[in-house]
N, C-alpha and C positions, 0 to 999 in steps of 0.2 A: 505494499499500498505505500503510495507517496505522501510525503510529510510536505510536500511545498502547497504554498499557499500565495494568494495574489490578494493584494492592496494595490487599488489604483482608482482611477476615473474615467468614465467613460460617458461620451455625451449622448444624450437622448433628443435624436433628432424630432422632424417637426411630425411626422405621422406616428413618433413614438417607436421606432427605430433605435435598439443602442446594437452597437458592434463590441462583440468580447475579444480580448487579444488572442491571436492564434496561437500561441501557447498554452490558454488557458481553455480555448476550444479543444485543442487536440489531448490535452492529459486528461479532460474530461469525456474524452470522446463525443465531443457537441460537433464535430465536425461528420459525425457519421448519420448518411441518410434515416432520417423518423427521428431526428433527436428533438425531442423538448425540453424545456424550462418549467417548471413548476413553479408560480410565483405566489406569494402568501404575504399579506399585509398584516405585521401585528398590532396589538395596538398601541405597541409604543412610538408606531410611524416607521418601524424599520420594515422594510423592504427584502424578503430572501428569496434567492433563486436557487432553485436545487435543482442538478440535471437530470432528465428522464429520457432513458432510453427505451427504444421501442421491445430490446430485448434486453435482459439483465444481463451485463457481464458475466457472469460467472456461466450462464449457458449460451453464451454466443458460440462457443465450439461445435454447435449441433447445427447451425444457421451458415457454417463456411460450405463454401463451394462443392469441398470434396467430400464431406458430410452428409450434404444434401444428394449428391450423386448417387452414393451409396442406398441412401433412403429410399429413392427410385430402382436401382437395382432390386430392392428387395419388394417394392411395391410389385414390377413387374414377375416376380418369380411368384409372388403369392396369387397374382392375378391370374397366371399360366397353370396355378394349382400344382406347382411346384415346390411342396412345404409338407412336413410329416407334422404330425399332431400326436399328442401324448397323454394320457389320460391323468398320470400320477407323477410324479416327481421321480420313482423309482422306473417306471418305464424308461423316461428321458434317460437315468443316469445308465441303465442297461444298455441303449441305443449308444452312448457313447463309449462305453466298454468295447461295443462290437468294434466300432471304427476305431479305437484305438489299436485291437488285436489284427485287423485288416490293413494295416497302413504299416 
């Protein structure tokens, strides 16, 4: 986890648009498609901005192109009926044992 912190000023443009510094956007992954900022106005007048990503960072691996390609391959196998189902965990383990014996 990064311990970097930012303190500075940004201008609010006429239509309410603000531009965050590039280093901050990159560190917080706000330069990724779909990134948003959660805005909270506190009673003491402080406006808090929190990064909000469409995919939590700890789940980003699932959405990589390589992983998604593998997911598509599995979907194709399932659609083609190229699957084996097991009634119990013991049946599955017996199948794995047979695969180990044949290799």
